[in-house]
N, C-alpha and C positions, 0 to 999 in steps of 0.2 A: 556647405551642411544649414537649412533652415532649422526655424523653431516650430514652425507652424507643422509640418511634418511631425512631429512630437506631441500634438494634443486636437483635441476637438470641441468645434464648439459647445458652450453651453446655455441654457436657456438665462432669459437678466432674472436674477437676484434682488430686491428690496427689502432684505434685513439688512440691522450692521455688525449687533453685536454678538449675535444668533444664528450663521449661514446656516442654512436649513441642508444646503446641496456639499456644506463641510462637517457634516455630521461624520459619524461615521456608518458600514455597514449593519441592517436588520438584525439586534441582535447582540451590538456591544454595550458593554454595561453603559460604559464613559453618557451615552447617549440617553440611559433612562433618570441615568441617576442626578437628584430635586439640585438648584444652584441654591449656595448660600446665602446668595441676595433674597430667593424662596421662602430657604428656612427662614432665616433673620423675622421676613415682616410677618414668619405667619404662629411667633411668638411673642409674646411682652414680657418683661423684667422679670418676674413670678414664675413665672414659667407655664402660665396658665394660658390655652390657647386660645385666641383675641377674640373669635366670636363669642364669649362670656365662658366657655363650659368649664369647670372646676374642676381640677384635682380632685378624686376620689382614695386615694388611698393616704392613710393615717401615715407617723411619725413607725409604728410598728414595719408596717410594710401592706398591712392587707387594707382591703378596701371596707372603704367607712358604710358601704351601703348593697357589699355583697352578701349577696343568698348564700345562706349555707348550703353545705355541699351535698348536697343526695346519696342514697346508698349505691345507686346504678355509676354517678361517677363515681365514686370511691371505691370499686371493682373495676372499671373499665381497665385494661392494662396500657401499662407510660412506655411512651415512646423510648425509645435507645436512645443514645443520642448521636450517632451516625443516621439514624431513623430521622432525626427533629434535622439534621442538617440538611440532609437528604430533601425534604420538602421545603426549607429555606431558599434553598438553590434553585430544586422548580419552582418555585413560585416568582425568586429572580426572574429568572429566565422568562419564564410566561406571562408575568406583567406586560400592558402593551406601554409600548412609549407614551401612547397619551397623556399618563397618568401622573407623568412629573415630566418638571418643561426639559428641556436640554441643557448644561453648563456654560453660562454664559458663557463667547469668546471674541476681544477685540481684534475686530475689522477693519481696515480700512480705505478695500480694494475688494472689490466684489473680480468673485472669476469672469469677470465681462470685460474688468479694466474697467469701471468706472470704483473716481473714488468716491468716498462718503465720512464723514464724518461720525468720530466719537468724543464725548464731553472729558474724557479724564484722559484723556492722551492726543492733543491738539499733535500737528505735522505739521510744517511747511516746507515743503522743499523743491526744490528751483529745476528746471528742465537739465539743466546737464548734472544738478547730481541724480537723476533719475535715471540721462543718459547711461551716467558711471555706473549704479547699482546695476542697469538691467548690463553691462559689459561686464563688469565683477563672475553676475549669473552664467552667462554665457561662453565665457570660457573659460571658470569651473569645471564645468558641465561636460568642456570638449574634451581640458584633461585627463579627466576622468571617462570622459568615452575608451580614450587614446589607452591609458592605463590598466583599461578593461580586456581590450584588445591583445594588450601587449602581452598578460596571461593569459588572453587564450594561447596565445603563440608561444608560449614557456619562459620568455623574458622574465616573469615574476614568479615566486611561488605560489602570491597572494595578492589581492581585492578587493575591497568594500569601499563599495560604490555608492557613494552622495546621491546619488541618483532621485529628485523626485525635492532631495531637502535644498538645494540652491537656498531657497527664499529666506530661509529659517536660521543658514548658519553668513550667510553676503549678510542681512539684516541685523544679526546682532553681532558680527564679526565686525558692521561698521560705525556700530553707535558706542564701541569703545576708546580709551583714550589711548594713546600709546605708553602712557606711565600702570597703564588696567593691565593683570597678569591671564593670562588663557591655560588652561588645564584641559587637553581635550583626551576626550577618546580616540580611538583610531579609524575614524571618519570625516572628522572636519576638514577637510583640505580646503572646504569654502574659507571658513576660518582662516585654516593657515594662507592664503590667498592674502585677507585681510590684514595677515600682521607681516607681511614684506618675506614669509618666507616661499625659496623658491621652490616649484613643484618640483623640480628634478630630485630636490633633499629628501623630498618623501618616498621617493622612489626607490633608494641603499638601501632599507630596512627589510621591503618586499621582495627586495634581491638575494636578500642574505647578504651585498655587503657592507654592509654598517647595525651600529645599534638605535639609528635615530634621524644623523646626516644633517642634524644642522648646533647651534649654540643655543640651547632657551636662551639666556639670558642676552641675546642681540636682538633680540624680536616682543620677548614679554611672554613667549611661546611655548612650553614645556612638550619634554618628547612626546611621540603619542604611546599611550599603552592598553596594554591588551589584555591585561587582567580585568575584569568587568567590574565596574563602580571604585576601586581602588585609586583612583585617580581624585574622587570628589573627598574624598577624608585629605587624599594631601594637599588640595585645596582650601579646604576649610583651617587646615594647621597652617597655613601660609595666611591665611583668610588674619587670621587670630594676632599670627608675627603680623602682617602690616599694622592694624590696629597699636599695638601694642606702642609701636615705630611712630604714630602719627601721622605713619603718613597720605598724602592726599589721592588713594588708590583703589579700583576696585577691583577686585578676584572672579574670572569667572570659568565655572566649573561644567563642561559639559557631559554628559551622562543620557543615554540611551532610556527608554517603557522598561525594556529589563533588567533593567540594572536597578530601577528604582526596587528592587524585590530583593538586593545584593540589601545585608549588614551593614556592609561601610556605606551604604549612601545614609543609612536610618544613623549610623554613630555622625557620618556628618554634622545631620543635620540636629544633631541635639551638643554637639560641641561648635557649629555655628548660632546659634539660638542661645547657650547660656552663657557665653562670650562677646556677644557680640559685633562679631566678626562681619563685616564688609563685604562679602562673598551672594553673585549671584546664581544661585542653583538653575541652571534649564539644559531642561528635560525636551529633549527630541521627542516623541511620542511620534515613530513613525508607524507606529499599530500592531509591528509585526517584532516578538522577543525571538528570531530568527524564524522558528516555524510556530511559536507561542503565539497567540492574539492577545490583545491591552484586556479582556475583559474575564478571559481566564489569569490572570494577574493581581486586578483591584476588582473591589464594588464603587469605590467612589473616585471621579475626574480626578487623577496625576494632580494636578494642583492644588487641592484639595485637604494635602496632606501635611502640607507648608499651617495651616490651624492646627495640629494636633499638634507642634513643634513650638507653636508663637511666634512665629511671622506671615508674612501677608504672600500669599497667592497668587497667581492668576493665567489664564488658559488665552494664547491670541495664537490666531492664525495663521498656523507657519506657513503657508501657501500664499502668504503677503505679507512681500517685503518689508514693503509701508508700515505695516500693522508691526512688525517684530523688533525693526526699526526704531516705532518710537515706544515700544516698552520699554524694551530693552535698556534706550537711554538713561527712562526715568527709573527704571528699574536703577542701575549701576550709580546713578545719579543721589537714588534714596541710600543703598549701602555706603556710598561715598560722604553724606552727610553722619553716618553716626547711628544710624537705626537700623541697623542689625541687618541678616540676610535679608536674603526675597529670593522665592520659585516661581520658576517662568515654567509653567508647556507648552513647549510648539505644538500645535496639533498638525503633526504634516502626515507623511507619506510614506515610505520606500518603496519606489516603483520597478526598482532591479529586484537582485538578489542578495540576500544579507551579506554573506561575501562569494567569492568565482568559486565557493567548492559547495555551495548550495544551491539548491533546485524547489525556487517557490511556488512552481505547479504544481508540486506534490501535496502541499499544503494550504493554498488560496485559489481562491475563484478568476477567473478571467476578467469576470464582469464588476466587481474589486474590481480592480485592477483598471479596468477602462473608467471606471467609475473619475476615478484620481486622477489619469489620465486626462480625464477636460477641467480636474482644475490648474492644471499644470502652472506652475510658479511663473515661467519666464518666459509661457504665452501670457498670462495673467497682468505682467508689466508690457509687453508688446501693446499689447489693447491698451493699456492708460497710455504710450509713447502716443501711438495714433489715434486716440482718443485728443490730447492733449497738444496733437502738432509740434511735439519736444525733439521728434527726428524724421529726418529725411532717408531718404535710401542712399544717399554717398557713406551716411552715418553708420545703416547696415553692413552697407557693401564691402567699407573699411571694418567693421568689426569682423566680418569674414572670411577676409582677407587676416587677421592682423590673429584669428581662430584656428586658419589652415598652418600659420607660420609657428603658432605653440607647440601645435600637432610635431609638425616635425623637428621642430627643435628635444620635441621631449621623445620623439622613436631614435631619431637620432644619437639622445644621450644615452639612452639605456643600451643600449648598444655598443656602445662603446665604455661602462660602465668595465672596470677591473675587477675578476673573478675575488671571493675576498681571499682572507690567506688562510686557512684553516684554527696552524693555531692562533690567529688570533684571538677567542673564543675566550680564553682562559687570562688575557693578560689582563683585562677592569674587574673579576671577580672583586677581588677588595685591593683597596688602597697602598698597605705596606705588602702584601702576601698571603701564601701562608700555605704549608707543609701539604696538605690534602690537595691542594690544588697543583704545585709543583707536582707531586707524586704522576694523578691524571695527566698535566700536564705532558710527564716521562711516558707514561701509556700508552697516548695516541699519538705520539711522537714514534714510539716504534712501531705501531700501527702502518701509519703512512708508510714507515720506510721499505715495510715490507712489500711492499707494491711493488717501489726501484727494484728490491731484490729478483722477483719472481719477473721483472718485465724481464732483467737481464740473464737470465737462464732462457 
Protein backbone atom coordinates (compact mmCIF):
# COMPACT_ATOMS: atom_id res chain seq x y z
CA UNK A 1 0.00 0.00 0.00
CA UNK A 2 1.55 3.28 -1.04
CA UNK A 3 0.59 6.63 0.44
CA UNK A 4 0.87 8.46 -2.85
CA UNK A 5 -2.14 6.66 -4.29
CA UNK A 6 -4.50 8.35 -1.85
CA UNK A 7 -3.72 11.95 -2.77
CA UNK A 8 -3.15 14.44 -5.56
CA UNK A 9 -0.55 17.13 -6.06
CA UNK A 10 -1.40 20.71 -5.27
CA UNK A 11 0.11 24.04 -6.22
CA UNK A 12 2.61 25.65 -3.86
CA UNK A 13 1.20 27.81 -1.08
CA UNK A 14 2.95 30.95 0.14
CA UNK A 15 0.91 31.57 3.30
CA UNK A 16 1.75 30.57 6.84
CA UNK A 17 -1.01 31.24 9.35
CA UNK A 18 -3.77 31.53 6.76
CA UNK A 19 -3.57 28.77 4.19
CA UNK A 20 -5.96 29.60 1.40
CA UNK A 21 -6.25 26.01 0.24
CA UNK A 22 -7.17 24.83 3.72
CA UNK A 23 -10.30 26.94 3.86
CA UNK A 24 -13.65 25.20 3.85
CA UNK A 25 -15.62 25.00 0.58
CA UNK A 26 -17.43 28.10 -0.63
CA UNK A 27 -20.39 28.93 1.55
CA UNK A 28 -18.85 27.76 4.82
CA UNK A 29 -19.56 30.31 7.53
CA UNK A 30 -16.19 29.66 9.13
CA UNK A 31 -14.48 30.99 6.01
CA UNK A 32 -16.27 34.31 6.31
CA UNK A 33 -15.98 34.87 10.05
CA UNK A 34 -13.69 37.73 11.06
CA UNK A 35 -10.43 37.02 12.83
CA UNK A 36 -10.31 37.90 16.50
CA UNK A 37 -7.01 39.66 15.83
CA UNK A 38 -8.63 41.84 13.18
CA UNK A 39 -11.55 42.64 15.45
CA UNK A 40 -9.24 43.77 18.23
CA UNK A 41 -7.31 46.10 15.94
CA UNK A 42 -10.43 47.80 14.63
CA UNK A 43 -11.58 49.18 18.00
CA UNK A 44 -10.05 51.21 20.79
CA UNK A 45 -10.35 50.64 24.52
CA UNK A 46 -13.38 52.93 24.94
CA UNK A 47 -15.27 51.23 22.13
CA UNK A 48 -14.90 53.96 19.52
CA UNK A 49 -13.69 53.04 16.07
CA UNK A 50 -10.01 53.62 15.33
CA UNK A 51 -10.80 55.97 12.43
CA UNK A 52 -12.29 58.47 14.84
CA UNK A 53 -15.99 57.78 14.37
CA UNK A 54 -17.76 58.27 17.71
CA UNK A 55 -20.61 56.37 19.19
CA UNK A 56 -23.87 58.25 18.74
CA UNK A 57 -26.02 56.41 21.28
CA UNK A 58 -26.79 58.17 24.55
CA UNK A 59 -27.29 56.56 27.92
CA UNK A 60 -30.94 56.09 27.23
CA UNK A 61 -30.16 54.12 24.09
CA UNK A 62 -31.34 56.72 21.50
CA UNK A 63 -28.98 58.21 18.95
CA UNK A 64 -27.81 61.73 19.85
CA UNK A 65 -28.39 63.28 16.43
CA UNK A 66 -30.85 60.77 15.05
CA UNK A 67 -33.66 62.29 12.95
CA UNK A 68 -37.19 62.06 14.26
CA UNK A 69 -39.35 59.24 12.90
CA UNK A 70 -41.63 60.25 10.07
CA UNK A 71 -45.22 59.22 9.72
CA UNK A 72 -44.33 56.95 6.87
CA UNK A 73 -41.76 55.22 9.00
CA UNK A 74 -44.27 54.80 11.81
CA UNK A 75 -46.88 53.28 9.55
CA UNK A 76 -44.48 50.80 7.92
CA UNK A 77 -45.37 47.22 8.89
CA UNK A 78 -43.01 45.63 11.38
CA UNK A 79 -41.24 42.46 10.40
CA UNK A 80 -41.95 39.37 12.41
CA UNK A 81 -39.15 37.75 14.39
CA UNK A 82 -39.11 34.88 11.90
CA UNK A 83 -38.75 37.30 8.98
CA UNK A 84 -35.91 39.11 10.70
CA UNK A 85 -34.09 35.84 11.37
CA UNK A 86 -34.60 34.75 7.77
CA UNK A 87 -33.19 38.07 6.54
CA UNK A 88 -30.17 37.70 8.78
CA UNK A 89 -29.53 34.18 7.53
CA UNK A 90 -29.85 35.30 3.92
CA UNK A 91 -27.45 38.22 4.43
CA UNK A 92 -24.90 35.98 6.12
CA UNK A 93 -25.16 33.37 3.40
CA UNK A 94 -24.88 35.82 0.50
CA UNK A 95 -22.10 37.98 1.96
CA UNK A 96 -18.98 37.66 -0.18
CA UNK A 97 -15.97 36.02 1.47
CA UNK A 98 -13.85 39.08 0.63
CA UNK A 99 -15.70 41.19 3.21
CA UNK A 100 -13.86 39.54 6.10
CA UNK A 101 -10.54 37.77 6.36
CA UNK A 102 -10.42 34.07 7.06
CA UNK A 103 -9.76 33.04 10.66
CA UNK A 104 -6.13 32.76 11.63
CA UNK A 105 -4.78 29.24 11.42
CA UNK A 106 -1.46 27.96 12.70
CA UNK A 107 0.52 26.11 10.05
CA UNK A 108 4.10 24.86 9.98
CA UNK A 109 3.96 22.60 6.93
CA UNK A 110 2.32 23.50 3.61
CA UNK A 111 0.48 20.86 1.54
CA UNK A 112 3.57 20.71 -0.69
CA UNK A 113 5.71 19.69 2.27
CA UNK A 114 7.48 23.04 2.66
CA UNK A 115 8.38 24.01 6.22
CA UNK A 116 7.25 27.47 7.36
CA UNK A 117 7.67 29.19 10.72
CA UNK A 118 5.13 30.64 13.12
CA UNK A 119 6.26 33.27 15.66
CA UNK A 120 4.16 31.85 18.50
CA UNK A 121 4.79 28.15 17.92
CA UNK A 122 8.44 27.41 17.17
CA UNK A 123 9.24 23.74 16.70
CA UNK A 124 12.50 21.89 16.28
CA UNK A 125 12.21 18.27 15.15
CA UNK A 126 14.94 15.84 14.18
CA UNK A 127 14.83 13.57 11.15
CA UNK A 128 14.26 10.65 13.49
CA UNK A 129 11.22 12.36 15.02
CA UNK A 130 9.85 13.14 11.56
CA UNK A 131 10.18 9.49 10.58
CA UNK A 132 8.46 8.50 13.81
CA UNK A 133 5.48 10.76 13.14
CA UNK A 134 5.23 9.46 9.59
CA UNK A 135 5.36 5.84 10.79
CA UNK A 136 2.60 6.53 13.34
CA UNK A 137 0.30 7.99 10.69
CA UNK A 138 0.93 5.27 8.11
CA UNK A 139 0.39 2.41 10.56
CA UNK A 140 -2.70 3.93 12.14
CA UNK A 141 -4.21 4.48 8.69
CA UNK A 142 -3.49 0.88 7.71
CA UNK A 143 -5.12 -0.41 10.88
CA UNK A 144 -8.14 1.80 10.24
CA UNK A 145 -8.45 0.51 6.66
CA UNK A 146 -8.31 -3.10 7.87
CA UNK A 147 -11.00 -2.47 10.46
CA UNK A 148 -13.26 -0.94 7.81
CA UNK A 149 -12.72 -3.94 5.54
CA UNK A 150 -13.43 -6.36 8.41
CA UNK A 151 -16.72 -4.63 9.12
CA UNK A 152 -17.69 -4.97 5.47
CA UNK A 153 -16.95 -8.69 5.78
CA UNK A 154 -19.29 -9.02 8.76
CA UNK A 155 -16.59 -9.34 11.41
CA UNK A 156 -17.51 -6.06 13.18
CA UNK A 157 -20.90 -4.59 13.87
CA UNK A 158 -19.76 -1.03 13.14
CA UNK A 159 -16.59 0.97 12.57
CA UNK A 160 -15.94 4.75 12.72
CA UNK A 161 -13.06 5.53 10.36
CA UNK A 162 -10.42 8.17 11.13
CA UNK A 163 -9.34 8.50 7.48
CA UNK A 164 -7.96 12.00 6.88
CA UNK A 165 -7.58 12.88 10.55
CA UNK A 166 -4.25 11.14 11.19
CA UNK A 167 -2.23 14.34 11.64
CA UNK A 168 -4.69 15.78 14.17
CA UNK A 169 -4.57 12.60 16.24
CA UNK A 170 -0.90 11.65 15.99
CA UNK A 171 0.31 15.23 16.41
CA UNK A 172 -1.77 15.79 19.54
CA UNK A 173 -1.15 12.30 20.92
CA UNK A 174 2.63 12.61 20.65
CA UNK A 175 2.53 16.02 22.35
CA UNK A 176 1.39 14.48 25.64
CA UNK A 177 3.33 13.08 28.57
CA UNK A 178 2.66 9.62 30.07
CA UNK A 179 1.14 11.24 33.19
CA UNK A 180 -1.43 13.18 31.15
CA UNK A 181 -4.93 11.69 30.93
CA UNK A 182 -6.98 11.37 27.73
CA UNK A 183 -10.74 11.23 27.26
CA UNK A 184 -11.49 10.10 23.67
CA UNK A 185 -14.65 9.82 21.61
CA UNK A 186 -15.02 6.65 19.53
CA UNK A 187 -12.75 7.70 16.64
CA UNK A 188 -9.40 8.40 18.33
CA UNK A 189 -7.61 5.30 16.99
CA UNK A 190 -4.45 7.31 16.31
CA UNK A 191 -4.40 8.76 19.82
CA UNK A 192 -4.90 5.25 21.23
CA UNK A 193 -1.86 4.16 19.18
CA UNK A 194 0.20 6.95 20.74
CA UNK A 195 -0.94 5.96 24.24
CA UNK A 196 0.23 2.39 23.73
CA UNK A 197 -3.19 0.74 23.48
CA UNK A 198 -2.98 -2.42 21.36
CA UNK A 199 -5.07 -1.86 18.19
CA UNK A 200 -6.65 -5.28 18.67
CA UNK A 201 -8.21 -4.04 21.91
CA UNK A 202 -10.06 -1.31 20.02
CA UNK A 203 -11.96 -3.92 18.01
CA UNK A 204 -13.55 -5.87 20.85
CA UNK A 205 -16.28 -3.34 21.58
CA UNK A 206 -17.22 -3.04 17.91
CA UNK A 207 -17.42 -6.84 17.67
CA UNK A 208 -19.51 -7.05 20.84
CA UNK A 209 -16.91 -9.08 22.72
CA UNK A 210 -16.31 -6.60 25.53
CA UNK A 211 -17.27 -3.18 26.86
CA UNK A 212 -13.98 -1.49 26.06
CA UNK A 213 -11.13 -3.95 26.08
CA UNK A 214 -8.43 -2.17 28.09
CA UNK A 215 -7.76 -0.79 31.55
CA UNK A 216 -7.99 3.01 31.27
CA UNK A 217 -5.52 3.53 34.12
CA UNK A 218 -2.80 1.42 32.50
CA UNK A 219 -2.34 3.94 29.66
CA UNK A 220 -4.17 7.00 31.06
CA UNK A 221 -6.51 6.56 28.12
CA UNK A 222 -10.19 6.37 28.98
CA UNK A 223 -12.57 3.94 27.29
CA UNK A 224 -14.23 5.01 24.05
CA UNK A 225 -17.41 7.03 24.52
CA UNK A 226 -20.29 6.57 22.10
CA UNK A 227 -22.60 9.18 23.65
CA UNK A 228 -21.83 12.44 21.87
CA UNK A 229 -20.08 15.02 24.05
CA UNK A 230 -20.44 13.37 27.45
CA UNK A 231 -16.71 12.59 27.77
CA UNK A 232 -15.91 16.32 27.61
CA UNK A 233 -17.79 16.89 30.86
CA UNK A 234 -16.05 13.84 32.38
CA UNK A 235 -12.70 15.31 31.36
CA UNK A 236 -13.52 18.65 32.98
CA UNK A 237 -14.43 16.93 36.23
CA UNK A 238 -11.29 14.80 36.18
CA UNK A 239 -9.18 17.89 35.50
CA UNK A 240 -10.79 19.66 38.48
CA UNK A 241 -9.61 16.71 40.60
CA UNK A 242 -6.12 16.94 39.12
CA UNK A 243 -6.00 20.62 40.10
CA UNK A 244 -7.09 19.87 43.68
CA UNK A 245 -4.44 17.15 43.92
CA UNK A 246 -1.78 19.57 42.70
CA UNK A 247 -0.64 17.06 40.08
CA UNK A 248 1.67 18.15 37.26
CA UNK A 249 -0.53 16.76 34.48
CA UNK A 250 -2.79 17.86 31.67
CA UNK A 251 -6.14 16.35 30.70
CA UNK A 252 -7.11 16.03 27.03
CA UNK A 253 -10.74 16.00 25.95
CA UNK A 254 -11.38 15.03 22.32
CA UNK A 255 -14.63 15.84 20.56
CA UNK A 256 -15.93 16.74 17.12
CA UNK A 257 -17.57 19.77 15.58
CA UNK A 258 -20.98 18.15 16.00
CA UNK A 259 -20.40 17.55 19.70
CA UNK A 260 -19.59 21.25 20.13
CA UNK A 261 -23.35 21.87 19.81
CA UNK A 262 -24.09 19.64 22.80
CA UNK A 263 -24.99 21.04 26.19
CA UNK A 264 -22.44 18.76 27.86
CA UNK A 265 -19.64 20.60 26.07
CA UNK A 266 -20.96 24.01 27.10
CA UNK A 267 -21.21 22.86 30.71
CA UNK A 268 -17.68 21.45 30.56
CA UNK A 269 -16.38 24.79 29.29
CA UNK A 270 -18.13 26.59 32.13
CA UNK A 271 -16.87 24.32 34.90
CA UNK A 272 -13.32 24.17 33.53
CA UNK A 273 -13.12 27.96 33.26
CA UNK A 274 -14.57 28.69 36.71
CA UNK A 275 -12.39 26.10 38.45
CA UNK A 276 -9.29 26.82 36.38
CA UNK A 277 -9.08 23.16 35.41
CA UNK A 278 -5.96 21.93 33.54
CA UNK A 279 -7.79 20.59 30.50
CA UNK A 280 -7.10 20.99 26.79
CA UNK A 281 -10.33 20.81 24.81
CA UNK A 282 -9.32 19.36 21.45
CA UNK A 283 -12.00 19.71 18.77
CA UNK A 284 -11.42 17.83 15.53
CA UNK A 285 -13.48 19.90 13.14
CA UNK A 286 -13.81 17.46 10.25
CA UNK A 287 -16.47 19.67 8.60
CA UNK A 288 -19.37 17.22 8.95
CA UNK A 289 -21.45 16.15 11.95
CA UNK A 290 -22.65 13.05 10.14
CA UNK A 291 -24.54 14.83 7.33
CA UNK A 292 -24.70 18.30 8.92
CA UNK A 293 -22.03 20.77 7.69
CA UNK A 294 -20.28 23.06 10.14
CA UNK A 295 -21.86 26.26 8.85
CA UNK A 296 -25.26 24.98 9.98
CA UNK A 297 -23.97 24.56 13.51
CA UNK A 298 -22.21 27.84 14.21
CA UNK A 299 -21.92 31.44 13.02
CA UNK A 300 -18.34 31.85 14.22
CA UNK A 301 -15.27 29.62 13.99
CA UNK A 302 -15.42 27.05 16.75
CA UNK A 303 -12.20 28.14 18.46
CA UNK A 304 -13.65 31.62 19.06
CA UNK A 305 -16.24 30.15 21.41
CA UNK A 306 -13.55 29.85 24.07
CA UNK A 307 -13.46 33.63 24.50
CA UNK A 308 -17.05 33.62 25.73
CA UNK A 309 -16.05 31.33 28.58
CA UNK A 310 -12.90 33.26 29.47
CA UNK A 311 -10.10 31.07 28.20
CA UNK A 312 -7.94 31.09 25.04
CA UNK A 313 -8.70 29.26 21.83
CA UNK A 314 -6.86 28.76 18.57
CA UNK A 315 -7.29 27.13 15.19
CA UNK A 316 -4.58 24.87 13.81
CA UNK A 317 -4.23 23.23 10.42
CA UNK A 318 -5.40 19.76 11.42
CA UNK A 319 -3.74 18.17 8.39
CA UNK A 320 -0.34 19.49 9.46
CA UNK A 321 1.13 17.08 12.02
CA UNK A 322 3.92 19.49 12.99
CA UNK A 323 1.56 22.39 13.69
CA UNK A 324 -0.72 20.12 15.74
CA UNK A 325 2.28 18.82 17.68
CA UNK A 326 3.54 22.35 18.44
CA UNK A 327 0.19 23.86 19.43
CA UNK A 328 -0.89 20.90 21.58
CA UNK A 329 2.48 20.81 23.32
CA UNK A 330 2.17 24.53 24.10
CA UNK A 331 -1.45 24.19 25.26
CA UNK A 332 -0.59 21.27 27.54
CA UNK A 333 2.23 23.28 29.13
CA UNK A 334 -0.14 26.20 29.62
CA UNK A 335 -2.77 24.17 31.47
CA UNK A 336 -0.17 22.34 33.57
CA UNK A 337 1.18 25.69 34.77
CA UNK A 338 -2.17 26.54 36.36
CA UNK A 339 -3.44 28.98 33.75
CA UNK A 340 -6.72 27.21 33.14
CA UNK A 341 -8.21 25.48 30.10
CA UNK A 342 -7.47 25.98 26.40
CA UNK A 343 -9.46 25.13 23.28
CA UNK A 344 -7.78 23.86 20.11
CA UNK A 345 -9.80 23.57 16.91
CA UNK A 346 -7.99 21.22 14.53
CA UNK A 347 -9.30 22.19 11.11
CA UNK A 348 -9.33 18.88 9.22
CA UNK A 349 -11.61 16.69 7.12
CA UNK A 350 -13.28 13.31 7.43
CA UNK A 351 -12.39 11.72 4.09
CA UNK A 352 -14.39 8.58 4.76
CA UNK A 353 -17.90 7.94 6.01
CA UNK A 354 -19.03 8.97 9.49
CA UNK A 355 -19.28 5.26 10.28
CA UNK A 356 -19.69 2.19 8.11
CA UNK A 357 -23.48 2.66 8.33
CA UNK A 358 -23.20 6.07 6.61
CA UNK A 359 -23.21 6.98 2.89
CA UNK A 360 -21.50 10.39 2.50
CA UNK A 361 -22.23 10.53 -1.25
CA UNK A 362 -25.81 11.42 -0.33
CA UNK A 363 -24.91 14.75 1.24
CA UNK A 364 -21.50 15.99 0.05
CA UNK A 365 -19.97 16.71 -3.33
CA UNK A 366 -17.19 14.67 -4.91
CA UNK A 367 -15.35 17.92 -5.73
CA UNK A 368 -15.19 18.78 -2.03
CA UNK A 369 -13.70 15.40 -1.18
CA UNK A 370 -11.12 15.70 -3.95
CA UNK A 371 -10.04 19.15 -2.77
CA UNK A 372 -9.34 17.75 0.70
CA UNK A 373 -7.66 14.62 -0.62
CA UNK A 374 -5.13 16.99 -2.19
CA UNK A 375 -4.25 18.07 1.36
CA UNK A 376 -3.78 14.53 2.64
CA UNK A 377 -1.81 14.72 5.92
CA UNK A 378 0.35 11.67 5.20
CA UNK A 379 1.31 12.78 1.72
CA UNK A 380 2.16 16.21 3.13
CA UNK A 381 4.70 14.76 5.58
CA UNK A 382 6.03 12.36 2.92
CA UNK A 383 6.81 15.35 0.72
CA UNK A 384 8.58 17.03 3.61
CA UNK A 385 10.65 13.92 4.26
CA UNK A 386 11.67 13.90 0.60
CA UNK A 387 12.56 17.62 0.70
CA UNK A 388 14.69 17.11 3.80
CA UNK A 389 16.25 13.86 2.66
CA UNK A 390 15.08 12.47 6.01
CA UNK A 391 13.97 9.04 4.78
CA UNK A 392 15.36 6.75 2.10
CA UNK A 393 13.71 3.97 0.13
CA UNK A 394 14.88 1.43 2.69
CA UNK A 395 12.86 3.17 5.39
CA UNK A 396 9.71 3.17 3.25
CA UNK A 397 10.16 -0.48 2.30
CA UNK A 398 10.52 -1.49 5.94
CA UNK A 399 7.48 0.57 6.88
CA UNK A 400 5.38 -1.06 4.17
CA UNK A 401 6.41 -4.50 5.42
CA UNK A 402 5.53 -3.47 8.99
CA UNK A 403 2.19 -2.17 7.75
CA UNK A 404 1.40 -5.49 6.05
CA UNK A 405 2.36 -7.40 9.20
CA UNK A 406 0.04 -5.23 11.31
CA UNK A 407 -2.83 -5.87 8.89
CA UNK A 408 -2.27 -9.64 9.08
CA UNK A 409 -2.21 -9.54 12.87
CA UNK A 410 -5.47 -7.58 12.96
CA UNK A 411 -7.22 -10.01 10.60
CA UNK A 412 -6.04 -13.07 12.48
CA UNK A 413 -6.95 -11.63 15.88
CA UNK A 414 -10.46 -10.56 14.97
CA UNK A 415 -11.33 -13.90 13.42
CA UNK A 416 -10.16 -15.83 16.46
CA UNK A 417 -11.95 -13.67 19.03
CA UNK A 418 -14.46 -15.75 20.98
CA UNK A 419 -18.14 -14.98 20.67
CA UNK A 420 -19.36 -12.99 23.66
CA UNK A 421 -21.38 -14.66 26.40
CA UNK A 422 -24.94 -13.30 25.99
CA UNK A 423 -25.43 -13.26 29.77
CA UNK A 424 -22.34 -11.10 30.36
CA UNK A 425 -24.32 -7.92 29.66
CA UNK A 426 -25.87 -8.17 33.13
CA UNK A 427 -22.63 -8.61 35.09
CA UNK A 428 -21.45 -5.05 35.65
CA UNK A 429 -24.56 -2.90 35.43
CA UNK A 430 -24.40 -2.15 39.18
CA UNK A 431 -21.48 -2.68 41.52
CA UNK A 432 -23.60 -4.43 44.19
CA UNK A 433 -26.38 -5.93 42.12
CA UNK A 434 -29.98 -4.85 41.66
CA UNK A 435 -33.30 -6.70 41.92
CA UNK A 436 -34.57 -5.41 38.58
CA UNK A 437 -31.39 -6.52 36.82
CA UNK A 438 -31.73 -9.93 38.50
CA UNK A 439 -35.26 -10.24 37.13
CA UNK A 440 -34.16 -9.25 33.64
CA UNK A 441 -31.27 -11.72 33.81
CA UNK A 442 -33.65 -14.56 34.69
CA UNK A 443 -36.07 -13.59 31.93
CA UNK A 444 -33.30 -13.47 29.33
CA UNK A 445 -31.89 -16.83 30.51
CA UNK A 446 -35.33 -18.36 30.02
CA UNK A 447 -35.55 -16.81 26.56
CA UNK A 448 -32.21 -18.36 25.55
CA UNK A 449 -33.20 -21.72 27.01
CA UNK A 450 -36.32 -21.73 24.86
CA UNK A 451 -34.14 -22.04 21.75
CA UNK A 452 -32.49 -25.16 23.15
CA UNK A 453 -35.91 -26.71 23.89
CA UNK A 454 -37.01 -25.94 20.37
CA UNK A 455 -33.95 -27.58 18.85
CA UNK A 456 -34.47 -30.66 21.03
CA UNK A 457 -37.96 -31.13 19.64
